N, CA, C, O and the ligand as a Tripos MOL2 file, in Angstrom:
@<TRIPOS>MOLECULE
protein
  297   295    75     0     0
PROTEIN
NO_CHARGES

@<TRIPOS>ATOM
      1 N         134.4060  111.6750  117.5910 N.3       1 MET1
      2 CA        134.9600  110.4800  116.9660 C.3       1 MET1
      3 C         134.5260  109.2170  117.7030 C.2       1 MET1
      4 O         134.2980  108.1750  117.0890 O.2       1 MET1
      5 N         134.4130  109.3240  119.0370 N.am      2 LYS2
      6 CA        133.9900  108.1940  119.8450 C.3       2 LYS2
      7 C         132.5460  107.7890  119.4910 C.2       2 LYS2
      8 O         132.2090  106.6070  119.4230 O.2       2 LYS2
      9 N         131.7090  108.8160  119.2700 N.am      3 TYR3
     10 CA        130.3260  108.5290  118.9600 C.3       3 TYR3
     11 C         130.1740  107.8810  117.5820 C.2       3 TYR3
     12 O         129.3130  107.0250  117.3780 O.2       3 TYR3
     13 N         131.0220  108.3040  116.6420 N.am      4 LEU4
     14 CA        130.9910  107.7240  115.3050 C.3       4 LEU4
     15 C         131.3040  106.2280  115.4050 C.2       4 LEU4
     16 O         130.6450  105.4130  114.7600 O.2       4 LEU4
     17 N         132.2980  105.8700  116.2030 N.am      5 LEU5
     18 CA        132.6630  104.4470  116.3630 C.3       5 LEU5
     19 C         131.5200  103.6630  117.0080 C.2       5 LEU5
     20 O         131.2220  102.5430  116.5930 O.2       5 LEU5
     21 N         130.8780  104.2530  118.0260 N.am      6 LEU6
     22 CA        129.7300  103.5990  118.6630 C.3       6 LEU6
     23 C         128.5930  103.3980  117.6640 C.2       6 LEU6
     24 O         127.9420  102.3540  117.6460 O.2       6 LEU6
     25 N         128.3650  104.4240  116.8270 N.am      7 PHE7
     26 CA        127.3270  104.3470  115.8140 C.3       7 PHE7
     27 C         127.5990  103.2200  114.8210 C.2       7 PHE7
     28 O         126.7020  102.4440  114.4920 O.2       7 PHE7
     29 N         128.8410  103.1370  114.3470 N.am      8 VAL8
     30 CA        129.1950  102.0840  113.4010 C.3       8 VAL8
     31 C         129.0510  100.6910  114.0230 C.2       8 VAL8
     32 O         128.5720   99.7590  113.3770 O.2       8 VAL8
     33 N         129.4750  100.5630  115.2890 N.am      9 VAL9
     34 CA        129.3470   99.2560  115.9660 C.3       9 VAL9
     35 C         127.8700   98.8990  116.1080 C.2       9 VAL9
     36 O         127.4930   97.7410  115.9260 O.2       9 VAL9
     37 N         127.0390   99.8740  116.4300 N.am     10 ALA10
     38 CA        125.5990   99.6070  116.5960 C.3      10 ALA10
     39 C         124.9830   99.1800  115.2520 C.2      10 ALA10
     40 O         124.1760   98.2510  115.2140 O.2      10 ALA10
     41 N         125.3520   99.8440  114.1650 N.am     11 ILE11
     42 CA        124.7970   99.5100  112.8540 C.3      11 ILE11
     43 C         125.2490   98.0940  112.4430 C.2      11 ILE11
     44 O         124.4420   97.3050  111.9510 O.2      11 ILE11
     45 N         126.4990   97.7870  112.6400 N.am     12 VAL12
     46 CA        127.0100   96.4390  112.2950 C.3      12 VAL12
     47 C         126.3260   95.3790  113.1080 C.2      12 VAL12
     48 O         125.9850   94.3190  112.5820 O.2      12 VAL12
     49 N         126.1120   95.6430  114.4000 N.am     13 GLY13
     50 CA        125.4160   94.6970  115.2780 C.3      13 GLY13
     51 C         123.9850   94.4760  114.8210 C.2      13 GLY13
     52 O         123.4890   93.3490  114.8140 O.2      13 GLY13
     53 N         123.3320   95.5570  114.4420 N.am     14 LEU14
     54 CA        121.9470   95.4670  113.9590 C.3      14 LEU14
     55 C         121.8740   94.6270  112.6870 C.2      14 LEU14
     56 O         121.0090   93.7620  112.5480 O.2      14 LEU14
     57 N         122.7940   94.8950  111.7610 N.am     15 LEU15
     58 CA        122.8010   94.1440  110.4720 C.3      15 LEU15
     59 C         123.0710   92.6540  110.7330 C.2      15 LEU15
     60 O         122.4170   91.7980  110.1370 O.2      15 LEU15
     61 N         124.0180   92.3420  111.6090 N.am     16 LEU16
     62 CA        124.2950   90.9440  111.9200 C.3      16 LEU16
     63 C         123.0850   90.2690  112.5470 C.2      16 LEU16
     64 O         122.7760   89.1230  112.2230 O.2      16 LEU16
     65 N         122.3860   90.9870  113.4600 N.am     17 HIS17
     66 CA        121.2110   90.4370  114.1110 C.3      17 HIS17
     67 C         120.1270   90.1430  113.0900 C.2      17 HIS17
     68 O         119.5060   89.0820  113.1370 O.2      17 HIS17
     69 N         119.8860   91.0810  112.1540 N.am     18 LYS18
     70 CA        118.8680   90.8840  111.1290 C.3      18 LYS18
     71 C         119.2220   89.7040  110.2260 C.2      18 LYS18
     72 O         118.3520   88.9260  109.8340 O.2      18 LYS18
     73 N         120.5180   89.5810  109.9010 N.am     19 ARG19
     74 CA        120.9470   88.4790  109.0480 C.3      19 ARG19
     75 C         120.7400   87.1250  109.7240 C.2      19 ARG19
     76 O         120.3000   86.1680  109.0880 O.2      19 ARG19
     77 N         121.0610   87.0510  111.0210 N.am     20 GLN20
     78 CA        120.8580   85.8140  111.7600 C.3      20 GLN20
     79 C         119.3840   85.4200  111.7580 C.2      20 GLN20
     80 O         119.0430   84.2530  111.5630 O.2      20 GLN20
     81 N         118.5040   86.4190  111.9800 N.am     21 ARG21
     82 CA        117.0760   86.1390  111.9860 C.3      21 ARG21
     83 C         116.6140   85.6340  110.6220 C.2      21 ARG21
     84 O         115.8010   84.7130  110.5370 O.2      21 ARG21
     85 N         117.1420   86.2480  109.5420 N.am     22 ALA22
     86 CA        116.7450   85.8250  108.1850 C.3      22 ALA22
     87 C         117.2000   84.4050  107.9040 C.2      22 ALA22
     88 O         116.4890   83.6480  107.2430 O.2      22 ALA22
     89 N         118.3970   84.0250  108.4050 N.am     23 LEU23
     90 CA        118.9020   82.6980  108.1620 C.3      23 LEU23
     91 C         118.0990   81.6300  108.9070 C.2      23 LEU23
     92 O         117.9500   80.5080  108.4240 O.2      23 LEU23
     93 N         117.5830   81.9870  110.0880 N.am     24 HIS24
     94 CA        116.8530   80.9940  110.8770 C.3      24 HIS24
     95 C         115.3880   80.8950  110.4890 C.2      24 HIS24
     96 O         114.7080   79.9430  110.8720 O.2      24 HIS24
     97 N         114.8970   81.8620  109.7370 N.am     25 ARG25
     98 CA        113.4980   81.7990  109.3120 C.3      25 ARG25
     99 C         113.4060   80.8200  108.1220 C.2      25 ARG25
    100 O         114.0960   80.9740  107.1140 O.2      25 ARG25
    101 N         112.5560   79.8410  108.2730 N.am     26 GLN26
    102 CA        112.4260   78.8450  107.2120 C.3      26 GLN26
    103 C         110.9790   78.7860  106.7610 C.2      26 GLN26
    104 O         110.0700   79.0360  107.5520 O.2      26 GLN26
    105 N         110.7590   78.4560  105.4930 N.am     27 PRO27
    106 CA        109.3760   78.3400  105.0220 C.3      27 PRO27
    107 C         108.7080   77.1650  105.7120 C.2      27 PRO27
    108 O         109.3950   76.2560  106.1780 O.2      27 PRO27
    109 N         107.3700   77.1620  105.7900 N.am     28 PRO28
    110 CA        106.6790   76.0380  106.4260 C.3      28 PRO28
    111 C         107.0020   74.7390  105.7050 C.2      28 PRO28
    112 O         107.0880   74.6930  104.4780 O.2      28 PRO28
    113 N         107.1790   73.6860  106.4940 N.am     29 SER29
    114 CA        107.5370   72.4050  105.9350 C.3      29 SER29
    115 C         106.4100   71.8620  105.0710 C.2      29 SER29
    116 O         105.2680   72.3160  105.1480 O.2      29 SER29
    117 N         106.7550   70.8850  104.2520 N.am     30 ARG30
    118 CA        105.7080   70.2440  103.4390 C.3      30 ARG30
    119 C         104.6040   69.6410  104.3090 C.2      30 ARG30
    120 O         103.4210   69.6650  103.9670 O.2      30 ARG30
    121 N         105.0480   69.0960  105.4580 N.am     31 GLU31
    122 CA        104.0780   68.4950  106.3910 C.3      31 GLU31
    123 C         103.1300   69.5510  106.9470 C.2      31 GLU31
    124 O         101.9260   69.3110  107.0360 O.2      31 GLU31
    125 N         103.6620   70.7330  107.3270 N.am     32 ALA32
    126 CA        102.8270   71.7790  107.8820 C.3      32 ALA32
    127 C         101.8490   72.2930  106.8470 C.2      32 ALA32
    128 O         100.6950   72.5870  107.1580 O.2      32 ALA32
    129 N         102.3240   72.4030  105.5930 N.am     33 ARG33
    130 CA        101.4160   72.8890  104.5330 C.3      33 ARG33
    131 C         100.3270   71.8560  104.2570 C.2      33 ARG33
    132 O          99.1950   72.2070  103.9230 O.2      33 ARG33
    133 N         100.6840   70.5690  104.4000 N.am     34 ARG34
    134 CA         99.7290   69.5180  104.1150 C.3      34 ARG34
    135 C          98.6180   69.4920  105.1700 C.2      34 ARG34
    136 O          97.4660   69.2000  104.8500 O.2      34 ARG34
    137 N          98.9650   69.7990  106.4380 N.am     35 LEU35
    138 CA         97.9930   69.7010  107.5070 C.3      35 LEU35
    139 C          96.9510   70.7990  107.4640 C.2      35 LEU35
    140 O          95.8480   70.6250  107.9820 O.2      35 LEU35
    141 N          97.2830   71.9350  106.8490 N.am     36 ARG36
    142 CA         96.3150   73.0260  106.7870 C.3      36 ARG36
    143 C          95.5340   72.9300  105.4790 C.2      36 ARG36
    144 O          96.1060   73.1290  104.4070 O.2      36 ARG36
    145 N          94.2390   72.6280  105.5500 N.am     37 PRO37
    146 CA         93.4750   72.4530  104.3110 C.3      37 PRO37
    147 C          93.3290   73.7960  103.5830 C.2      37 PRO37
    148 O          93.2960   74.8570  104.2060 O.2      37 PRO37
    149 N          93.2420   73.7250  102.2590 N.am     38 PRO38
    150 CA         93.0840   74.9780  101.5040 C.3      38 PRO38
    151 C          91.7190   75.5970  101.8090 C.2      38 PRO38
    152 O          90.7350   74.9000  102.0580 O.2      38 PRO38
    153 N          91.6980   76.9240  101.7810 N.am     39 GLU39
    154 CA         90.4680   77.6440  102.1030 C.3      39 GLU39
    155 C          89.6330   77.8020  100.8310 C.2      39 GLU39
    156 O          90.1770   78.1430   99.7810 O.2      39 GLU39
    157 N          88.3190   77.5590  100.9080 N.am     40 PRO40
    158 CA         87.5100   77.7270   99.7180 C.3      40 PRO40
    159 C          87.4400   79.1980   99.2930 C.2      40 PRO40
    160 O          87.4930   80.1030  100.1250 O.2      40 PRO40
    161 N          87.3220   79.4090   98.0040 N.am     41 MET41
    162 CA         87.2400   80.7660   97.4210 C.3      41 MET41
    163 C          85.8260   80.9600   96.8970 C.2      41 MET41
    164 O          85.1890   80.0160   96.4300 O.2      41 MET41
    165 N          85.3410   82.2000   96.9790 N.am     42 HIS42
    166 CA         84.0120   82.5120   96.4470 C.3      42 HIS42
    167 C          84.1580   83.7300   95.5470 C.2      42 HIS42
    168 O          84.9430   84.6340   95.8310 O.2      42 HIS42
    169 N          83.4010   83.7470   94.4660 N.am     43 ALA43
    170 CA         83.3880   84.8880   93.5570 C.3      43 ALA43
    171 C          82.4420   85.9500   94.1070 C.2      43 ALA43
    172 O          81.3230   85.6360   94.5130 O.2      43 ALA43
    173 N          82.8800   87.1840   94.1210 N.am     44 CYS44
    174 CA         82.0340   88.2790   94.5580 C.3      44 CYS44
    175 C          80.8050   88.3540   93.6720 C.2      44 CYS44
    176 O          80.9390   88.2860   92.4500 O.2      44 CYS44
    177 N          79.6130   88.4920   94.2360 N.am     45 SER45
    178 CA         78.3760   88.5340   93.4640 C.3      45 SER45
    179 C          78.2290   89.8420   92.6980 C.2      45 SER45
    180 O          77.3620   89.9560   91.8310 O.2      45 SER45
    181 N          79.0850   90.8530   93.0140 N.am     46 HIS46
    182 CA         78.9950   92.1340   92.3210 C.3      46 HIS46
    183 C          80.0410   92.2320   91.2170 C.2      46 HIS46
    184 O          79.7010   92.5530   90.0780 O.2      46 HIS46
    185 N          81.3060   91.9620   91.5300 N.am     47 CYS47
    186 CA         82.3650   92.1980   90.5330 C.3      47 CYS47
    187 C          83.0630   90.9240   90.0920 C.2      47 CYS47
    188 O          83.8350   90.9660   89.1350 O.2      47 CYS47
    189 N          82.8260   89.7900   90.7460 N.am     48 GLY48
    190 CA         83.3860   88.5330   90.2930 C.3      48 GLY48
    191 C          84.7720   88.2190   90.8230 C.2      48 GLY48
    192 O          85.3110   87.1560   90.5190 O.2      48 GLY48
    193 N          85.3660   89.1100   91.6070 N.am     49 VAL49
    194 CA         86.6910   88.8470   92.2040 C.3      49 VAL49
    195 C          86.5760   87.6780   93.1550 C.2      49 VAL49
    196 O          85.6300   87.6070   93.9390 O.2      49 VAL49
    197 N          87.5280   86.7600   93.0990 N.am     50 HIS50
    198 CA         87.5160   85.6160   94.0050 C.3      50 HIS50
    199 C          88.1480   86.0040   95.3440 C.2      50 HIS50
    200 O          89.2260   86.5970   95.3910 O.2      50 HIS50
    201 N          87.4540   85.6550   96.4260 N.am     51 VAL51
    202 CA         87.8540   86.0400   97.7800 C.3      51 VAL51
    203 C          87.8480   84.7990   98.6740 C.2      51 VAL51
    204 O          86.9320   83.9820   98.5720 O.2      51 VAL51
    205 N          88.8600   84.6360   99.5580 N.am     52 PRO52
    206 CA         88.8190   83.5210  100.5040 C.3      52 PRO52
    207 C          87.5450   83.5860  101.3490 C.2      52 PRO52
    208 O          87.0690   84.6750  101.6700 O.2      52 PRO52
    209 N          87.0020   82.4410  101.7030 N.am     53 ALA53
    210 CA         85.7350   82.3890  102.4370 C.3      53 ALA53
    211 C          85.7970   83.1730  103.7260 C.2      53 ALA53
    212 O          84.8070   83.7990  104.1040 O.2      53 ALA53
    213 N          86.9120   83.1630  104.4070 N.am     54 SER54
    214 CA         87.0180   83.8560  105.7000 C.3      54 SER54
    215 C          87.0110   85.3690  105.5400 C.2      54 SER54
    216 O          86.7830   86.0760  106.5220 O.2      54 SER54
    217 N          87.2540   85.9030  104.3260 N.am     55 ARG55
    218 CA         87.2770   87.3400  104.1280 C.3      55 ARG55
    219 C          86.0650   87.8540  103.3700 C.2      55 ARG55
    220 O          85.9720   89.0480  103.0840 O.2      55 ARG55
    221 N          85.1200   86.9510  103.0390 N.am     56 CYS56
    222 CA         83.9080   87.3630  102.3230 C.3      56 CYS56
    223 C          83.0010   88.1630  103.2230 C.2      56 CYS56
    224 O          82.9930   87.9860  104.4410 O.2      56 CYS56
    225 N          82.2360   89.0440  102.6100 N.am     57 VAL57
    226 CA         81.1280   89.7390  103.2750 C.3      57 VAL57
    227 C          79.8650   89.0940  102.7190 C.2      57 VAL57
    228 O          79.6700   89.0240  101.5060 O.2      57 VAL57
    229 N          79.0130   88.6240  103.6220 N.am     58 TRP58
    230 CA         77.8280   87.8760  103.1940 C.3      58 TRP58
    231 C          76.5960   88.7530  103.3800 C.2      58 TRP58
    232 O          76.4890   89.4820  104.3660 O.2      58 TRP58
    233 N          75.6680   88.6800  102.4270 N.am     59 ASP59
    234 CA         74.4050   89.4120  102.6180 C.3      59 ASP59
    235 C          73.3430   88.4880  103.2090 C.2      59 ASP59
    236 O          73.6430   87.3460  103.5570 O.2      59 ASP59
    237 N          72.1020   88.9710  103.3260 N.am     60 ALA60
    238 CA         71.0340   88.1920  103.9770 C.3      60 ALA60
    239 C          70.7110   86.9260  103.1970 C.2      60 ALA60
    240 O          70.2570   85.9430  103.7820 O.2      60 ALA60
    241 N          70.9340   86.9330  101.8990 N.am     61 GLN61
    242 CA         70.6500   85.7460  101.0880 C.3      61 GLN61
    243 C          71.8690   84.8320  101.0030 C.2      61 GLN61
    244 O          71.8880   83.9190  100.1780 O.2      61 GLN61
    245 N          72.8700   85.0500  101.8210 N.am     62 ARG62
    246 CA         74.1080   84.2620  101.8720 C.3      62 ARG62
    247 C          74.8680   84.3320  100.5570 C.2      62 ARG62
    248 O          75.4750   83.3420  100.1490 O.2      62 ARG62
    249 N          74.8500   85.4800   99.8810 N.am     63 ARG63
    250 CA         75.6710   85.6730   98.6790 C.3      63 ARG63
    251 C          76.9960   86.3230   99.1120 C.2      63 ARG63
    252 O          77.0060   87.2440   99.9290 O.2      63 ARG63
    253 N          78.0900   85.8400   98.5650 N.am     64 PRO64
    254 CA         79.3920   86.3850   98.9670 C.3      64 PRO64
    255 C          79.7430   87.6810   98.2000 C.2      64 PRO64
    256 O          79.4060   87.8400   97.0270 O.2      64 PRO64
    257 N          80.4280   88.5960   98.9050 N.am     65 TYR65
    258 CA         80.9180   89.8260   98.2950 C.3      65 TYR65
    259 C          82.3480   90.0370   98.7680 C.2      65 TYR65
    260 O          82.7550   89.5510   99.8230 O.2      65 TYR65
    261 N          83.0940   90.7710   97.9620 N.am     66 CYS66
    262 CA         84.4970   91.0190   98.2920 C.3      66 CYS66
    263 C          84.6660   92.0960   99.3770 C.2      66 CYS66
    264 O          85.6720   92.1180  100.0870 O.2      66 CYS66
    265 N          83.6670   92.9930   99.4960 N.am     67 CYS67
    266 CA         83.7710   94.0990  100.4760 C.3      67 CYS67
    267 C          82.3760   94.5500  100.8280 C.2      67 CYS67
    268 O          81.4030   94.1950  100.1630 O.2      67 CYS67
    269 N          82.2910   95.3370  101.8810 N.am     68 ALA68
    270 CA         81.0070   95.8350  102.3510 C.3      68 ALA68
    271 C          80.3490   96.7460  101.3010 C.2      68 ALA68
    272 O          79.1270   96.7550  101.1490 O.2      68 ALA68
    273 N          81.1720   97.4990  100.5920 N.am     69 GLU69
    274 CA         80.6100   98.4050   99.5660 C.3      69 GLU69
    275 C          79.8830   97.6050   98.4940 C.2      69 GLU69
    276 O          78.7790   97.9770   98.0960 O.2      69 GLU69
    277 N          80.4730   96.5220   98.0210 N.am     70 HIS70
    278 CA         79.8150   95.7040   96.9930 C.3      70 HIS70
    279 C          78.6080   94.9960   97.5700 C.2      70 HIS70
    280 O          77.6120   94.8260   96.8670 O.2      70 HIS70
    281 N          78.6580   94.5780   98.8210 N.am     71 ALA71
    282 CA         77.4910   93.9670   99.4650 C.3      71 ALA71
    283 C          76.3390   94.9440   99.5390 C.2      71 ALA71
    284 O          75.1790   94.5770   99.3500 O.2      71 ALA71
    285 N          76.6790   96.2170   99.8220 N.am     72 ARG72
    286 CA         75.6440   97.2540   99.8860 C.3      72 ARG72
    287 C          75.0120   97.5010   98.5150 C.2      72 ARG72
    288 O          73.8020   97.6920   98.3950 O.2      72 ARG72
    289 N          75.8770   97.4910   97.4660 N.am     73 GLN73
    290 CA         75.3790   97.7760   96.1160 C.3      73 GLN73
    291 C          74.6590   96.5770   95.5210 C.2      73 GLN73
    292 O          73.8520   96.7360   94.6050 O.2      73 GLN73
    293 N          74.9340   95.3860   96.0220 N.am     74 GLY74
    294 CA         74.2210   94.1750   95.5840 C.3      74 GLY74
    295 C          74.7200   93.6360   94.2520 C.2      74 GLY74
    296 O          74.2110   92.6260   93.7650 O.2      74 GLY74
    297 ZN         83.2940   92.8190   94.5560 Zn       75 ZN75
@<TRIPOS>BOND
     1     1     2 1
     2     2     3 1
     3     3     4 2
     4     3     5 am
     5     5     6 1
     6     6     7 1
     7     7     8 2
     8     7     9 am
     9     9    10 1
    10    10    11 1
    11    11    12 2
    12    11    13 am
    13    13    14 1
    14    14    15 1
    15    15    16 2
    16    15    17 am
    17    17    18 1
    18    18    19 1
    19    19    20 2
    20    19    21 am
    21    21    22 1
    22    22    23 1
    23    23    24 2
    24    23    25 am
    25    25    26 1
    26    26    27 1
    27    27    28 2
    28    27    29 am
    29    29    30 1
    30    30    31 1
    31    31    32 2
    32    31    33 am
    33    33    34 1
    34    34    35 1
    35    35    36 2
    36    35    37 am
    37    37    38 1
    38    38    39 1
    39    39    40 2
    40    39    41 am
    41    41    42 1
    42    42    43 1
    43    43    44 2
    44    43    45 am
    45    45    46 1
    46    46    47 1
    47    47    48 2
    48    47    49 am
    49    49    50 1
    50    50    51 1
    51    51    52 2
    52    51    53 am
    53    53    54 1
    54    54    55 1
    55    55    56 2
    56    55    57 am
    57    57    58 1
    58    58    59 1
    59    59    60 2
    60    59    61 am
    61    61    62 1
    62    62    63 1
    63    63    64 2
    64    63    65 am
    65    65    66 1
    66    66    67 1
    67    67    68 2
    68    67    69 am
    69    69    70 1
    70    70    71 1
    71    71    72 2
    72    71    73 am
    73    73    74 1
    74    74    75 1
    75    75    76 2
    76    75    77 am
    77    77    78 1
    78    78    79 1
    79    79    80 2
    80    79    81 am
    81    81    82 1
    82    82    83 1
    83    83    84 2
    84    83    85 am
    85    85    86 1
    86    86    87 1
    87    87    88 2
    88    87    89 am
    89    89    90 1
    90    90    91 1
    91    91    92 2
    92    91    93 am
    93    93    94 1
    94    94    95 1
    95    95    96 2
    96    95    97 am
    97    97    98 1
    98    98    99 1
    99    99   100 2
   100    99   101 am
   101   101   102 1
   102   102   103 1
   103   103   104 2
   104   103   105 am
   105   105   106 1
   106   106   107 1
   107   107   108 2
   108   107   109 am
   109   109   110 1
   110   110   111 1
   111   111   112 2
   112   111   113 am
   113   113   114 1
   114   114   115 1
   115   115   116 2
   116   115   117 am
   117   117   118 1
   118   118   119 1
   119   119   120 2
   120   119   121 am
   121   121   122 1
   122   122   123 1
   123   123   124 2
   124   123   125 am
   125   125   126 1
   126   126   127 1
   127   127   128 2
   128   127   129 am
   129   129   130 1
   130   130   131 1
   131   131   132 2
   132   131   133 am
   133   133   134 1
   134   134   135 1
   135   135   136 2
   136   135   137 am
   137   137   138 1
   138   138   139 1
   139   139   140 2
   140   139   141 am
   141   141   142 1
   142   142   143 1
   143   143   144 2
   144   143   145 am
   145   145   146 1
   146   146   147 1
   147   147   148 2
   148   147   149 am
   149   149   150 1
   150   150   151 1
   151   151   152 2
   152   151   153 am
   153   153   154 1
   154   154   155 1
   155   155   156 2
   156   155   157 am
   157   157   158 1
   158   158   159 1
   159   159   160 2
   160   159   161 am
   161   161   162 1
   162   162   163 1
   163   163   164 2
   164   163   165 am
   165   165   166 1
   166   166   167 1
   167   167   168 2
   168   167   169 am
   169   169   170 1
   170   170   171 1
   171   171   172 2
   172   171   173 am
   173   173   174 1
   174   174   175 1
   175   175   176 2
   176   175   177 am
   177   177   178 1
   178   178   179 1
   179   179   180 2
   180   179   181 am
   181   181   182 1
   182   182   183 1
   183   183   184 2
   184   183   185 am
   185   185   186 1
   186   186   187 1
   187   187   188 2
   188   187   189 am
   189   189   190 1
   190   190   191 1
   191   191   192 2
   192   191   193 am
   193   193   194 1
   194   194   195 1
   195   195   196 2
   196   195   197 am
   197   197   198 1
   198   198   199 1
   199   199   200 2
   200   199   201 am
   201   201   202 1
   202   202   203 1
   203   203   204 2
   204   203   205 am
   205   205   206 1
   206   206   207 1
   207   207   208 2
   208   207   209 am
   209   209   210 1
   210   210   211 1
   211   211   212 2
   212   211   213 am
   213   213   214 1
   214   214   215 1
   215   215   216 2
   216   215   217 am
   217   217   218 1
   218   218   219 1
   219   219   220 2
   220   219   221 am
   221   221   222 1
   222   222   223 1
   223   223   224 2
   224   223   225 am
   225   225   226 1
   226   226   227 1
   227   227   228 2
   228   227   229 am
   229   229   230 1
   230   230   231 1
   231   231   232 2
   232   231   233 am
   233   233   234 1
   234   234   235 1
   235   235   236 2
   236   235   237 am
   237   237   238 1
   238   238   239 1
   239   239   240 2
   240   239   241 am
   241   241   242 1
   242   242   243 1
   243   243   244 2
   244   243   245 am
   245   245   246 1
   246   246   247 1
   247   247   248 2
   248   247   249 am
   249   249   250 1
   250   250   251 1
   251   251   252 2
   252   251   253 am
   253   253   254 1
   254   254   255 1
   255   255   256 2
   256   255   257 am
   257   257   258 1
   258   258   259 1
   259   259   260 2
   260   259   261 am
   261   261   262 1
   262   262   263 1
   263   263   264 2
   264   263   265 am
   265   265   266 1
   266   266   267 1
   267   267   268 2
   268   267   269 am
   269   269   270 1
   270   270   271 1
   271   271   272 2
   272   271   273 am
   273   273   274 1
   274   274   275 1
   275   275   276 2
   276   275   277 am
   277   277   278 1
   278   278   279 1
   279   279   280 2
   280   279   281 am
   281   281   282 1
   282   282   283 1
   283   283   284 2
   284   283   285 am
   285   285   286 1
   286   286   287 1
   287   287   288 2
   288   287   289 am
   289   289   290 1
   290   290   291 1
   291   291   292 2
   292   291   293 am
   293   293   294 1
   294   294   295 1
   295   295   296 2
@<TRIPOS>SUBSTRUCTURE
     1 MET1         2 RESIDUE 1 A MET
     2 LYS2         6 RESIDUE 1 A LYS
     3 TYR3        10 RESIDUE 1 A TYR
     4 LEU4        14 RESIDUE 1 A LEU
     5 LEU5        18 RESIDUE 1 A LEU
     6 LEU6        22 RESIDUE 1 A LEU
     7 PHE7        26 RESIDUE 1 A PHE
     8 VAL8        30 RESIDUE 1 A VAL
     9 VAL9        34 RESIDUE 1 A VAL
    10 ALA10       38 RESIDUE 1 A ALA
    11 ILE11       42 RESIDUE 1 A ILE
    12 VAL12       46 RESIDUE 1 A VAL
    13 GLY13       50 RESIDUE 1 A GLY
    14 LEU14       54 RESIDUE 1 A LEU
    15 LEU15       58 RESIDUE 1 A LEU
    16 LEU16       62 RESIDUE 1 A LEU
    17 HIS17       66 RESIDUE 1 A HIS
    18 LYS18       70 RESIDUE 1 A LYS
    19 ARG19       74 RESIDUE 1 A ARG
    20 GLN20       78 RESIDUE 1 A GLN
    21 ARG21       82 RESIDUE 1 A ARG
    22 ALA22       86 RESIDUE 1 A ALA
    23 LEU23       90 RESIDUE 1 A LEU
    24 HIS24       94 RESIDUE 1 A HIS
    25 ARG25       98 RESIDUE 1 A ARG
    26 GLN26      102 RESIDUE 1 A GLN
    27 PRO27      106 RESIDUE 1 A PRO
    28 PRO28      110 RESIDUE 1 A PRO
    29 SER29      114 RESIDUE 1 A SER
    30 ARG30      118 RESIDUE 1 A ARG
    31 GLU31      122 RESIDUE 1 A GLU
    32 ALA32      126 RESIDUE 1 A ALA
    33 ARG33      130 RESIDUE 1 A ARG
    34 ARG34      134 RESIDUE 1 A ARG
    35 LEU35      138 RESIDUE 1 A LEU
    36 ARG36      142 RESIDUE 1 A ARG
    37 PRO37      146 RESIDUE 1 A PRO
    38 PRO38      150 RESIDUE 1 A PRO
    39 GLU39      154 RESIDUE 1 A GLU
    40 PRO40      158 RESIDUE 1 A PRO
    41 MET41      162 RESIDUE 1 A MET
    42 HIS42      166 RESIDUE 1 A HIS
    43 ALA43      170 RESIDUE 1 A ALA
    44 CYS44      174 RESIDUE 1 A CYS
    45 SER45      178 RESIDUE 1 A SER
    46 HIS46      182 RESIDUE 1 A HIS
    47 CYS47      186 RESIDUE 1 A CYS
    48 GLY48      190 RESIDUE 1 A GLY
    49 VAL49      194 RESIDUE 1 A VAL
    50 HIS50      198 RESIDUE 1 A HIS
    51 VAL51      202 RESIDUE 1 A VAL
    52 PRO52      206 RESIDUE 1 A PRO
    53 ALA53      210 RESIDUE 1 A ALA
    54 SER54      214 RESIDUE 1 A SER
    55 ARG55      218 RESIDUE 1 A ARG
    56 CYS56      222 RESIDUE 1 A CYS
    57 VAL57      226 RESIDUE 1 A VAL
    58 TRP58      230 RESIDUE 1 A TRP
    59 ASP59      234 RESIDUE 1 A ASP
    60 ALA60      238 RESIDUE 1 A ALA
    61 GLN61      242 RESIDUE 1 A GLN
    62 ARG62      246 RESIDUE 1 A ARG
    63 ARG63      250 RESIDUE 1 A ARG
    64 PRO64      254 RESIDUE 1 A PRO
    65 TYR65      258 RESIDUE 1 A TYR
    66 CYS66      262 RESIDUE 1 A CYS
    67 CYS67      266 RESIDUE 1 A CYS
    68 ALA68      270 RESIDUE 1 A ALA
    69 GLU69      274 RESIDUE 1 A GLU
    70 HIS70      278 RESIDUE 1 A HIS
    71 ALA71      282 RESIDUE 1 A ALA
    72 ARG72      286 RESIDUE 1 A ARG
    73 GLN73      290 RESIDUE 1 A GLN
    74 GLY74      294 RESIDUE 1 A GLY
    75 ZN75       297 GROUP 0 **** ****
């Protein structure tokens, strides 16, 4: 019975801790979003899916691809 009480107290403490963290987490402010410029998107040369520039796979001719497999297939 003692362990059941400890278990319940631990669960309640964990739930309260998670709730506090959720309440303190806030979305980025308008100012923070404004300071980060949008990332350019490129269409995959194989399938046409748009991919952020930082995640593109580039071939020797500097054509963007969504993944290494599509870059290999051309
Ligand atoms: Zn692709």
